[in-house]
C-alpha positions as protocol buffer text, in pm:
chain_id: "A"
residue {
  index: 1
  type: UNK
  ca { x: 2401 y: 1882 z: 1365 }
}
residue {
  index: 2
  type: UNK
  ca { x: 2095 y: 2095 z: 1302 }
}
residue {
  index: 3
  type: UNK
  ca { x: 1766 y: 2200 z: 1488 }
}
residue {
  index: 4
  type: UNK
  ca { x: 1433 y: 2168 z: 1402 }
}
residue {
  index: 5
  type: UNK
  ca { x: 1275 y: 2443 z: 1332 }
}
residue {
  index: 6
  type: UNK
  ca { x: 880 y: 2547 z: 1346 }
}
residue {
  index: 7
  type: UNK
  ca { x: 694 y: 2304 z: 1101 }
}
residue {
  index: 8
  type: UNK
  ca { x: 911 y: 2029 z: 1100 }
}
residue {
  index: 9
  type: UNK
  ca { x: 1246 y: 2234 z: 901 }
}
residue {
  index: 10
  type: UNK
  ca { x: 1530 y: 2142 z: 929 }
}
residue {
  index: 11
  type: UNK
  ca { x: 1867 y: 2296 z: 662 }
}
residue {
  index: 12
  type: UNK
  ca { x: 2067 y: 2058 z: 530 }
}
residue {
  index: 13
  type: UNK
  ca { x: 2405 y: 2138 z: 575 }
}
residue {
  index: 14
  type: UNK
  ca { x: 2614 y: 2327 z: 278 }
}
residue {
  index: 15
  type: UNK
  ca { x: 2838 y: 2091 z: 243 }
}
residue {
  index: 16
  type: UNK
  ca { x: 2635 y: 1786 z: 158 }
}
residue {
  index: 17
  type: UNK
  ca { x: 2428 y: 1949 z: -5 }
}
residue {
  index: 18
  type: UNK
  ca { x: 2670 y: 2083 z: -240 }
}
residue {
  index: 19
  type: UNK
  ca { x: 2817 y: 1643 z: -201 }
}
residue {
  index: 20
  type: UNK
  ca { x: 2459 y: 1570 z: -368 }
}
residue {
  index: 21
  type: UNK
  ca { x: 2415 y: 1825 z: -566 }
}
residue {
  index: 22
  type: UNK
  ca { x: 2099 y: 1971 z: -419 }
}
residue {
  index: 23
  type: UNK
  ca { x: 2006 y: 2276 z: -530 }
}
residue {
  index: 24
  type: UNK
  ca { x: 1670 y: 2509 z: -434 }
}
residue {
  index: 25
  type: UNK
  ca { x: 1427 y: 2342 z: -515 }
}
residue {
  index: 26
  type: UNK
  ca { x: 1518 y: 1945 z: -490 }
}
residue {
  index: 27
  type: UNK
  ca { x: 1335 y: 1661 z: -423 }
}
residue {
  index: 28
  type: UNK
  ca { x: 1484 y: 1446 z: -152 }
}
residue {
  index: 29
  type: UNK
  ca { x: 1261 y: 1122 z: 23 }
}
residue {
  index: 30
  type: UNK
  ca { x: 1292 y: 1006 z: 334 }
}
residue {
  index: 31
  type: UNK
  ca { x: 1267 y: 662 z: 533 }
}
residue {
  index: 32
  type: UNK
  ca { x: 1240 y: 580 z: 900 }
}
residue {
  index: 33
  type: UNK
  ca { x: 1566 y: 242 z: 911 }
}
residue {
  index: 34
  type: UNK
  ca { x: 1701 y: 58 z: 1203 }
}
residue {
  index: 35
  type: UNK
  ca { x: 1564 y: 392 z: 1468 }
}
residue {
  index: 36
  type: UNK
  ca { x: 1757 y: 602 z: 1205 }
}
residue {
  index: 37
  type: UNK
  ca { x: 1611 y: 841 z: 996 }
}
residue {
  index: 38
  type: UNK
  ca { x: 1737 y: 875 z: 599 }
}
residue {
  index: 39
  type: UNK
  ca { x: 1687 y: 1156 z: 353 }
}
residue {
  index: 40
  type: UNK
  ca { x: 1777 y: 1079 z: 0 }
}
residue {
  index: 41
  type: UNK
  ca { x: 1807 y: 1296 z: -328 }
}
residue {
  index: 42
  type: UNK
  ca { x: 1498 y: 1204 z: -527 }
}
residue {
  index: 43
  type: UNK
  ca { x: 1615 y: 1049 z: -885 }
}
residue {
  index: 44
  type: UNK
  ca { x: 1637 y: 1336 z: -1138 }
}
residue {
  index: 45
  type: UNK
  ca { x: 1417 y: 1036 z: -1368 }
}
residue {
  index: 46
  type: UNK
  ca { x: 1458 y: 1211 z: -1656 }
}
residue {
  index: 47
  type: UNK
  ca { x: 1763 y: 1312 z: -1633 }
}
residue {
  index: 48
  type: UNK
  ca { x: 1846 y: 869 z: -1609 }
}
residue {
  index: 49
  type: UNK
  ca { x: 1620 y: 892 z: -1947 }
}
residue {
  index: 50
  type: UNK
  ca { x: 1876 y: 1090 z: -2162 }
}
residue {
  index: 51
  type: UNK
  ca { x: 2157 y: 899 z: -1987 }
}
residue {
  index: 52
  type: UNK
  ca { x: 2037 y: 568 z: -2072 }
}
residue {
  index: 53
  type: UNK
  ca { x: 1896 y: 655 z: -2418 }
}
residue {
  index: 54
  type: UNK
  ca { x: 2263 y: 882 z: -2617 }
}
residue {
  index: 55
  type: UNK
  ca { x: 2498 y: 724 z: -2777 }
}
residue {
  index: 56
  type: UNK
  ca { x: 2428 y: 405 z: -2921 }
}
residue {
  index: 57
  type: UNK
  ca { x: 2017 y: 353 z: -2725 }
}
residue {
  index: 58
  type: UNK
  ca { x: 1886 y: 164 z: -2440 }
}
residue {
  index: 59
  type: UNK
  ca { x: 1837 y: -215 z: -2453 }
}
residue {
  index: 60
  type: UNK
  ca { x: 1529 y: -272 z: -2411 }
}
residue {
  index: 61
  type: UNK
  ca { x: 1550 y: -418 z: -2063 }
}
residue {
  index: 62
  type: UNK
  ca { x: 1701 y: -118 z: -2014 }
}
residue {
  index: 63
  type: UNK
  ca { x: 1400 y: 96 z: -2126 }
}
residue {
  index: 64
  type: UNK
  ca { x: 1174 y: -160 z: -1945 }
}
residue {
  index: 65
  type: UNK
  ca { x: 1379 y: -98 z: -1585 }
}
residue {
  index: 66
  type: UNK
  ca { x: 1276 y: 274 z: -1593 }
}
residue {
  index: 67
  type: UNK
  ca { x: 938 y: 233 z: -1689 }
}
residue {
  index: 68
  type: UNK
  ca { x: 916 y: -46 z: -1354 }
}
residue {
  index: 69
  type: UNK
  ca { x: 1134 y: 208 z: -1180 }
}
residue {
  index: 70
  type: UNK
  ca { x: 900 y: 509 z: -1188 }
}
residue {
  index: 71
  type: UNK
  ca { x: 539 y: 347 z: -1262 }
}
residue {
  index: 72
  type: UNK
  ca { x: 452 y: 473 z: -887 }
}
residue {
  index: 73
  type: UNK
  ca { x: 611 y: 836 z: -923 }
}
residue {
  index: 74
  type: UNK
  ca { x: 338 y: 938 z: -1242 }
}
residue {
  index: 75
  type: UNK
  ca { x: 60 y: 701 z: -1067 }
}
residue {
  index: 76
  type: UNK
  ca { x: 117 y: 960 z: -767 }
}
residue {
  index: 77
  type: UNK
  ca { x: 143 y: 1268 z: -1055 }
}
residue {
  index: 78
  type: UNK
  ca { x: -166 y: 1162 z: -1315 }
}
residue {
  index: 79
  type: UNK
  ca { x: -395 y: 1127 z: -947 }
}
residue {
  index: 80
  type: UNK
  ca { x: -225 y: 1450 z: -851 }
}
residue {
  index: 81
  type: UNK
  ca { x: -101 y: 1262 z: -505 }
}
residue {
  index: 82
  type: UNK
  ca { x: 165 y: 1446 z: -323 }
}
């Protein structure tokens, strides 16, 4: 159980932050499904890219998938849209 503070702030319990490796400055994504609010850690795109390209290197398909997956985020950053 958590309380909603002024400006809509909610504290994520420490055991949950620890489970997901959420550190100060981490970003999360909010969504609504079936009348529930869901909070998901935003994927670290650079960490995933490094994982895909380490060792033998990423296949063409893996690189294309990562480019498609991050396209919306990159457009928002380019346009400086929250």
